[in-house]
Every structure is written in C-alpha cells, then in structure tokens.
C-alpha positions as CSV (number, residue, x, y, z in Angstrom):
1,M,32.8,32.6,-12.0
2,R,30.3,31.0,-14.2
3,F,32.6,28.2,-15.3
4,G,33.4,27.4,-11.8
5,L,29.8,27.0,-11.0
6,F,29.4,24.9,-14.1
7,F,31.8,22.4,-13.2
8,L,30.6,22.4,-9.7
9,A,27.2,21.4,-10.8
10,V,28.6,18.7,-13.2
11,A,30.6,17.3,-10.3
12,A,27.5,17.3,-8.1
13,F,25.6,15.5,-10.9
14,A,27.9,12.7,-10.8
15,A,28.6,12.5,-7.4
16,D,24.9,11.7,-6.2
17,D,24.5,8.8,-8.6
18,S,22.3,10.7,-10.9
19,F,21.8,9.4,-14.5
20,V,19.8,9.7,-17.8
21,L,17.7,7.2,-19.4
22,R,17.3,7.4,-23.0
23,N,15.5,5.9,-26.1
24,V,12.6,4.6,-23.7
25,T,9.0,5.0,-23.7
26,I,8.0,6.9,-20.8
27,H,4.5,6.0,-19.1
28,P,3.9,9.1,-16.8
29,V,0.6,7.5,-15.6
30,T,-0.9,10.9,-15.4
31,A,-0.3,11.8,-19.1
32,A,0.2,9.9,-22.1
33,A,2.8,7.6,-22.9
34,I,6.1,9.3,-24.4
35,P,7.8,6.9,-27.0
36,N,11.5,7.5,-27.9
37,A,11.9,9.9,-24.9
38,T,14.9,10.7,-22.4
39,L,14.5,11.0,-18.4
40,V,16.9,13.0,-16.4
41,V,17.6,12.2,-12.6
42,A,19.3,14.3,-10.5
43,G,19.5,14.4,-6.8
44,G,17.0,11.4,-6.4
45,K,14.4,13.3,-8.3
46,I,13.0,13.4,-11.7
47,A,14.8,16.6,-13.1
48,D,13.1,16.5,-16.8
49,F,11.7,14.2,-19.0
50,G,10.5,14.3,-22.8
51,V,11.3,13.7,-26.3
52,K,13.8,16.8,-26.8
53,V,15.4,16.7,-23.6
54,A,19.1,16.8,-23.5
55,A,21.4,14.6,-21.4
56,P,23.4,16.9,-19.1
57,K,27.6,16.4,-19.7
58,G,29.0,14.1,-17.5
59,A,26.1,12.3,-16.6
60,K,25.8,8.7,-16.6
61,V,23.5,7.6,-19.7
62,I,21.7,4.2,-19.7
63,D,20.3,3.4,-23.2
64,G,16.9,1.7,-23.0
65,K,16.0,1.0,-26.3
66,G,12.8,-0.8,-26.6
67,M,12.4,-0.8,-23.0
68,H,9.6,1.4,-20.9
69,V,9.7,3.2,-18.1
70,Y,7.0,3.2,-15.5
71,P,6.8,4.9,-11.8
72,G,7.2,1.9,-9.0
73,L,4.1,0.3,-7.9
74,I,2.7,0.7,-4.5
75,D,0.8,-2.1,-2.6
76,S,-1.7,-0.3,-0.5
77,A,-1.9,-3.0,2.3
78,S,0.6,-5.8,3.3
79,N,2.5,-7.3,6.1
80,I,5.9,-7.5,4.5
81,G,8.7,-7.1,6.6
82,M,6.7,-8.1,9.8
83,S,6.5,-11.8,9.3
84,E,9.0,-14.3,7.7
85,I,8.0,-17.7,7.9
86,G,4.2,-18.4,8.9
87,S,4.7,-21.6,11.0
88,V,7.5,-20.3,12.9
89,R,6.2,-17.9,15.4
90,E,9.0,-16.1,16.6
91,S,9.8,-14.8,12.8
92,G,6.4,-12.6,12.9
93,D,5.2,-9.6,14.7
94,V,2.3,-8.7,13.0
95,T,-0.3,-8.9,16.0
96,E,-0.3,-8.0,19.6
97,L,-2.6,-9.1,22.6
98,G,-5.6,-7.1,23.3
99,D,-8.5,-5.5,21.6
100,F,-7.3,-2.1,21.5
101,N,-3.5,-0.9,20.4
102,P,-3.7,2.3,18.8
103,Q,-0.1,3.1,20.3
104,L,1.8,0.4,18.4
105,R,3.5,1.6,15.3
106,S,4.0,-1.2,12.6
107,V,7.0,0.4,11.3
108,V,9.3,-0.2,14.1
109,A,8.6,-4.1,13.7
110,I,9.9,-4.1,9.8
111,N,12.8,-6.3,9.2
112,P,14.8,-4.8,6.6
113,S,16.2,-7.9,5.9
114,S,13.5,-10.2,5.0
115,E,13.8,-12.4,2.1
116,H,10.3,-11.0,0.8
117,I,11.3,-7.9,0.5
118,P,13.7,-8.3,-2.5
119,V,11.3,-10.9,-4.2
120,T,8.4,-8.3,-4.1
121,R,10.6,-5.6,-5.4
122,G,11.5,-8.2,-8.4
123,N,8.0,-7.3,-9.8
124,G,8.2,-3.8,-9.9
125,I,6.6,-2.9,-6.2
126,T,8.8,-0.2,-4.6
127,S,6.8,1.0,-2.0
128,S,3.9,-0.6,0.4
129,L,1.7,0.3,3.3
130,I,2.6,-1.9,6.2
131,F,-0.1,-2.5,8.8
132,P,-0.5,-4.4,12.1
133,G,-3.2,-7.0,13.0
134,G,-5.1,-8.3,16.0
135,G,-8.0,-7.0,17.9
136,I,-10.3,-4.2,17.3
137,I,-7.8,-1.3,16.6
138,G,-4.6,-3.0,16.0
139,G,-2.2,0.1,15.6
140,Q,-0.7,2.5,13.1
141,A,0.3,1.6,9.6
142,A,3.4,3.0,7.9
143,L,4.2,3.6,4.2
144,V,7.5,2.4,3.4
145,H,10.1,2.1,0.6
146,L,11.0,-1.5,-0.2
147,D,14.6,-0.5,0.5
148,G,17.0,0.4,2.9
149,W,19.4,-0.6,5.9
150,T,17.0,0.4,8.5
151,W,13.3,1.1,9.1
152,E,14.1,4.8,9.5
153,E,15.8,4.7,5.9
154,M,12.5,3.0,4.5
155,A,9.9,5.1,6.0
156,I,8.0,7.5,3.7
157,E,5.4,8.3,6.3
158,R,5.7,6.5,9.8
159,N,2.1,7.0,10.9
160,V,-0.1,7.2,7.9
161,T,-3.6,5.7,9.2
162,M,-4.9,4.0,12.0
163,Q,-5.8,0.1,11.4
164,M,-9.3,-0.7,12.6
165,R,-11.4,-4.2,12.0
166,M,-15.2,-3.7,11.9
167,P,-16.8,-6.2,14.3
168,T,-18.8,-8.6,12.2
169,I,-21.3,-11.5,12.2
170,S,-19.7,-14.6,11.0
171,T,-21.1,-18.0,12.0
172,T,-18.3,-20.1,10.1
173,T,-15.8,-21.7,12.3
174,F,-12.3,-23.6,11.4
175,N,-10.8,-26.2,13.6
176,P,-7.7,-27.9,12.3
177,T,-8.8,-31.0,13.3
178,F,-12.1,-31.2,12.4
179,G,-12.5,-28.6,9.8
180,A,-15.0,-26.0,9.2
181,G,-18.1,-25.7,11.3
182,R,-20.9,-23.4,12.3
183,R,-21.6,-21.3,15.6
184,P,-25.2,-20.7,16.6
185,F,-26.5,-17.4,15.0
186,A,-27.8,-16.0,18.5
187,E,-24.3,-16.7,20.0
188,T,-22.3,-14.9,17.0
189,K,-24.8,-11.8,17.3
190,R,-24.3,-11.6,20.8
191,R,-20.6,-11.5,20.5
192,Y,-21.0,-8.9,17.4
193,E,-22.8,-6.6,19.7
194,E,-20.7,-6.7,22.6
195,R,-17.7,-5.8,20.3
196,L,-19.4,-2.9,18.8
197,K,-20.0,-1.6,22.6
198,L,-16.7,-2.1,23.5
199,L,-15.5,0.2,20.3
200,S,-18.1,2.7,21.1
201,D,-16.9,2.6,24.7
202,F,-13.4,3.3,23.9
203,F,-14.1,6.2,21.7
204,E,-15.8,7.7,24.2
205,Q,-13.1,7.3,26.7
206,A,-10.7,8.8,23.9
207,R,-12.9,11.7,23.7
208,A,-13.2,12.2,27.6
209,Y,-9.3,11.9,27.7
210,K,-9.0,14.7,24.8
211,Q,-11.2,17.0,27.2
212,R,-9.1,16.4,30.3
213,K,-6.0,16.9,28.6
214,A,-7.3,20.3,27.2
215,A,-8.4,21.2,30.8
216,G,-5.0,20.6,32.4
217,G,-4.5,20.1,35.9
218,A,-1.8,18.5,38.3
219,G,-3.8,15.1,38.4
220,F,-3.7,14.7,34.5
221,A,-1.7,11.8,33.4
222,V,-0.5,10.7,30.0
223,D,-2.2,7.4,28.7
224,R,-0.5,6.4,25.6
225,R,-3.4,4.4,24.2
226,L,-5.7,7.4,24.4
227,E,-2.9,9.7,23.2
228,A,-2.7,7.9,20.1
229,M,-6.5,8.4,19.1
230,L,-6.3,12.1,19.6
231,P,-5.1,12.6,15.8
232,V,-7.9,10.2,14.5
233,L,-10.6,12.2,16.7
234,D,-9.1,15.5,15.4
235,G,-9.2,14.6,11.7
236,K,-5.6,14.5,11.2
237,E,-5.5,10.9,10.7
238,S,-7.8,8.2,9.0
239,L,-9.0,4.9,10.2
240,M,-8.3,2.3,7.8
241,I,-11.3,0.1,8.6
242,F,-11.2,-3.6,7.5
243,A,-14.9,-4.6,6.1
244,P,-15.1,-7.3,3.8
245,R,-18.7,-7.9,3.5
246,E,-21.5,-5.6,2.3
247,R,-22.8,-5.2,6.2
248,A,-19.4,-4.7,7.5
249,V,-19.0,-1.9,5.0
250,K,-22.3,-0.2,5.9
251,D,-21.5,-0.7,9.6
252,A,-18.2,1.1,8.9
253,L,-20.0,4.3,7.2
254,A,-22.5,4.4,10.0
255,F,-19.9,4.3,12.4
256,A,-17.7,7.0,10.8
257,A,-21.1,9.4,10.5
258,K,-21.5,8.7,14.0
259,E,-18.0,9.5,15.4
260,K,-17.3,12.1,12.9
261,V,-13.9,10.5,11.7
262,K,-12.4,10.1,8.4
263,I,-12.3,6.5,7.0
264,I,-10.8,4.3,4.5
265,L,-12.6,1.2,3.5
266,A,-10.0,-1.9,3.4
267,G,-10.3,-5.4,2.5
268,V,-13.5,-4.9,0.9
269,R,-15.0,-8.1,-0.9
270,E,-18.3,-7.2,-1.7
271,A,-20.1,-3.5,-1.4
272,G,-23.5,-4.3,-2.8
273,S,-25.8,-1.4,-2.3
274,A,-23.5,0.3,-0.3
275,V,-21.3,1.5,-3.4
276,K,-23.6,4.7,-4.0
277,E,-23.0,5.9,-0.3
278,I,-19.3,5.3,-0.5
279,A,-19.3,7.2,-3.9
280,E,-21.3,10.3,-2.4
281,K,-19.0,10.6,0.6
282,K,-15.9,10.2,-1.3
283,I,-14.6,7.3,0.8
284,P,-11.3,5.7,-0.7
285,V,-11.2,1.9,-0.8
286,I,-8.4,-0.6,-0.5
287,L,-9.4,-3.5,-2.8
288,G,-8.6,-6.9,-1.3
289,G,-7.3,-9.9,-3.9
290,T,-9.1,-10.4,-7.2
291,L,-7.3,-13.7,-7.3
292,E,-9.6,-15.3,-5.0
293,L,-13.0,-17.0,-4.6
294,P,-16.1,-15.3,-4.0
295,L,-17.1,-15.0,0.1
296,E,-20.4,-16.9,-0.5
297,E,-21.0,-20.2,-2.3
298,D,-24.0,-18.5,-4.2
299,A,-22.0,-15.4,-5.1
300,A,-21.4,-14.8,-8.6
301,Y,-18.3,-16.8,-9.6
302,D,-16.7,-13.3,-11.2
303,S,-17.7,-11.1,-8.2
304,P,-14.0,-10.4,-7.2
305,F,-13.1,-9.5,-10.9
306,T,-16.0,-7.2,-11.6
307,L,-15.7,-5.2,-8.3
308,P,-13.1,-3.0,-9.2
309,G,-15.0,-2.1,-12.4
310,E,-18.1,-1.3,-10.3
311,L,-16.3,1.0,-8.3
312,H,-14.8,2.9,-11.0
313,K,-18.2,3.4,-12.6
314,A,-19.6,4.6,-9.5
315,G,-16.7,7.2,-9.3
316,V,-15.0,5.5,-6.1
317,T,-11.2,6.1,-5.8
318,F,-9.5,2.9,-5.0
319,A,-6.1,1.2,-5.0
320,F,-5.2,-2.6,-4.6
321,G,-3.7,-4.1,-1.8
322,T,-2.4,-7.8,-1.3
323,F,-3.0,-8.0,2.6
324,S,-0.3,-10.7,2.3
325,V,3.6,-11.2,2.7
326,Q,4.5,-14.3,0.5
327,F,1.9,-13.2,-2.3
328,A,2.7,-9.4,-2.1
329,R,4.8,-9.9,-5.2
330,N,1.3,-10.6,-7.0
331,L,0.1,-7.1,-6.8
332,P,0.2,-6.2,-10.4
333,F,-1.4,-9.5,-11.7
334,Q,-4.6,-8.3,-9.1
335,A,-5.0,-5.3,-11.0
336,A,-4.7,-6.8,-14.3
337,S,-7.4,-9.4,-13.7
338,A,-9.9,-6.8,-13.4
339,V,-9.2,-5.3,-16.7
340,G,-11.1,-8.2,-18.5
341,F,-14.0,-7.6,-16.3
342,G,-15.0,-3.9,-16.9
343,L,-12.0,-2.3,-15.2
344,P,-10.0,0.2,-17.9
345,Y,-6.6,-0.5,-18.2
346,E,-5.5,3.1,-17.3
347,E,-7.6,2.7,-14.1
348,A,-5.8,-0.5,-13.2
349,L,-2.5,1.0,-13.6
350,K,-3.6,4.1,-11.6
351,A,-4.9,1.9,-8.8
352,V,-1.4,0.5,-8.0
353,T,0.5,4.0,-8.7
354,I,-1.0,7.5,-8.6
355,N,-4.4,6.5,-6.9
356,A,-2.6,4.7,-4.2
357,A,-0.3,7.7,-3.5
358,K,-3.2,10.2,-3.5
359,I,-5.2,8.0,-0.9
360,W,-2.1,8.1,1.5
361,G,-1.3,11.6,0.8
362,V,1.9,11.2,-0.7
363,D,1.2,12.0,-4.5
364,D,3.5,15.0,-4.5
365,R,6.5,12.5,-3.8
366,I,5.6,9.3,-5.7
367,G,3.0,7.4,-7.7
368,S,3.8,9.1,-11.2
369,I,6.5,10.3,-13.4
370,E,6.5,14.1,-12.8
371,K,9.2,16.6,-12.5
372,G,10.1,16.9,-8.8
373,K,9.0,13.9,-7.5
374,W,11.3,11.1,-6.4
375,A,12.8,8.9,-8.7
376,D,11.0,5.6,-7.9
377,L,11.2,4.1,-11.1
378,I,11.4,0.7,-13.1
379,L,12.6,0.0,-16.3
380,T,10.9,-3.0,-18.0
381,D,10.6,-4.9,-21.3
382,G,6.8,-4.7,-21.4
383,D,3.5,-3.7,-19.6
384,P,4.2,-4.4,-15.7
385,L,0.6,-5.7,-15.4
386,E,1.5,-8.6,-17.7
387,A,2.9,-11.6,-16.1
388,R,5.3,-12.3,-18.9
389,S,7.1,-8.8,-18.5
390,Q,10.1,-8.5,-17.0
391,V,11.6,-5.5,-14.7
392,K,15.0,-5.0,-16.0
393,Q,16.3,-2.2,-13.5
394,M,14.7,-0.5,-10.5
395,W,15.6,2.8,-8.6
396,I,14.4,4.1,-5.4
397,Q,14.7,7.8,-4.8
398,G,17.2,7.6,-7.6
399,R,19.3,4.9,-6.1
400,P,19.6,1.6,-8.2
401,V,18.2,-1.2,-6.3
402,S,19.2,-4.9,-6.8
403,L,16.7,-7.1,-8.5
404,E,18.4,-10.3,-7.1
405,T,16.4,-12.6,-4.9
406,R,16.5,-15.7,-3.3
407,H,14.6,-17.1,-6.3
408,T,17.3,-15.9,-8.8
409,K,20.0,-17.1,-6.7
410,L,18.7,-20.5,-6.6
411,F,17.8,-20.3,-10.3
412,E,21.5,-19.5,-11.2
413,Q,22.8,-22.1,-8.7
414,Y,21.1,-25.0,-10.3
415,T,21.5,-24.2,-13.8
416,K,25.3,-24.2,-13.1
417,R,25.2,-27.5,-11.6
418,P,27.4,-30.2,-13.1
C-alpha cells in the first residue's frame, strides 16, 4: 500500500508540471539570500527550498548554476491590457463617460492577447494592478497575473480597490494647436469646489441608499452605482485615491477622516508636510514614476528620486506603480532609480514584491519566496533591478511562461535577414 501511494505521488508530481531548481541563489525578499540552494515547486506552489533540500524522484530538474531566483515583480498600477494603441480610440477601454462609475470593473475589459503583456513580462513582472480611469470615481481595480487565456484565468483579485481621483486646483491647460496655457485662478478654484461638493453629495447618496436597503420595503430598487459603494462604506474595500500634489494629498487625508473610509494614496509625486500624517495614520502609498521631471519648475531636480527614501525614513509602507501601458516594463528601473537617492536596496526590491502584495492583501499568495505560496518566480542572470540583467525563465503559479515578445521576434527576424 505504501509503495502504491509513493508511485501515485511521483506520478502526480510529474503530471502537474512540477519541477526543481538546483544550484541557484534564492532571494526570498523576506529573508537573506541563500546561495547554492535548491527550490522545489509542486502543484503550482513552493513546496520547499534551501541548501539541503533534496529533489524528489521523478521531478524535472533545472540546473541554474550561476543564476538567481526572485519572486515575480508586481506593478501596483497600470492600464496594461486595457489599451493597445493610444492613438487608435477603438483599441482602448480605459475610461468611461460620467463622473461616478463605481459599478464598472476593469478586469472584464482586459485583453489577454495584448502585445504589451509579454513585453512587460520580459522584465520580470508577473502581476499588475489594473485600474480604470475617467471621472471622479472610475470603477473597481483588479489585481491580475500577466498570463492566461481569459481574464478569469488571469484574475488574482477581481475587485481589490475602488479607483478615485481627488479634485485638484490646476491652472495649467494644454491645447494640441496652441500648446500650454493658463486658466484664471478664480475659475479653476470654482470648478474645484464644485467637484468637491459633487463628491460629498455622492457619498451622502450612497449612505442614504445603504439605510434604505437595510430598512427594506416593497419600494426599494437596486441601484448598481450605489450598490458598488457599499463595501467602501463598510470598510471592506479601500479607495485608491489619485493625489499627485501635496494639496491633493492633504485633501485626500481630510476626506478619508470625514467619510471614515480606508484609503490608499496613489500617483503621489510630492507629499511635503503631509508625510508625517501619512505615516501616523499608516496609509499605504503607490508611488508614480521616479524617471520623470518634477511637477514644478522651482522644485528640486531630484525630488522624484528622493521621495521614496523620505517615505521609507518616515515609516510609510509604499509600492511602485507605472500608471502606464507601454512603459509598464520599466517598473524595476523606477525602483532602482531611488536607490542612489537614499532608498535602501532591500526596500526598493520589497516595493515591487512583498510590500505591493501586502498593500493589496495577497501576501499570503505572492510577493516573496516562502513555502505554500504560489510559484510566481523569475530566473535571472543578475539583479532584476539592473538594466543589464536578463530574465532567463519565468513561472506563474508554477507554469512556465514564454518570454518571447514582439521585440524578440523582430530581433530574430532581422538578424537572419540575408
């Protein structure tokens, strides 16, 4: 009987594409690196790893001598799969009309066949938060794997947070013909106050709807927009509030205190004196690109690079998001750029792995190399935050994923040109 069970176990091990990585340096992220180690994957999950781990009989063995194993990187904000060619309107499904669309779900708009997905994977990114755009409340963001035939297969969490844009005062305008311009401050301030009132009124409507639903009655009618707000009001779902400037950050903090909702600050480019309050209230932050110019002409030239280090010193939990489609592949370089300006390397790596997983509530499944977690792994010839390092192999939930992209196909095509 024991031998029968043993052979069944070996057969199951081989049937589900399980494998063993040998002679690799394992970087768990949550612990020190382990050189000359072995990692065992079974059933799509990390079964064991360490120096003295033996490879089960019958398992596929991959010799990774000189290679490094890291958890797959996580982009905490992108529109990948929702837009293909920016100048072709029909290929994009990022935004909808109207200021309030909490009922919309970004996950159902993802195109699994997007050419941007394999290009992004090529730089070691295995997961991404996909968020909708437009209006004040754009809809529900989803956390997905960057592999799968359908959006259902890709989804890690279908509704992980509600996207919201904090109204801001901005006098800058842009016209394709005449270029940059300025609006009168009085006009901009009036519009800002009007939109703040619209936001406040919408939350009042949602709370009134919640009370009517609790009371029941024959006259109650379901409103999909307001129904989608109930998890936010109940504290079961966070609001991911886009607030790039210090004033918007402070407005978002005040709004969260007034409405008693959980928030995640996103796209923060400057925080200023609000950093202390962010840290005290333990509000997570999704940082925008470090590879960008400062927002203001008179701002310090290196402010995008130093902000991550400032947040780390203050004790703020943060992750990086590209807020992009075609540049989502640059995620590891955004994190790396902050290392030379005060952010410890270990924290930069955590910001694209375990910290991102913690913020989105999936750190029990992804974000680090630990027993029982999904085998979202990358095999590299060096540090994944270094531009010269190459991702040699990738696995998502233990499945090998192709690293072929439009770029590699064209490279091979033209190098073979007679």
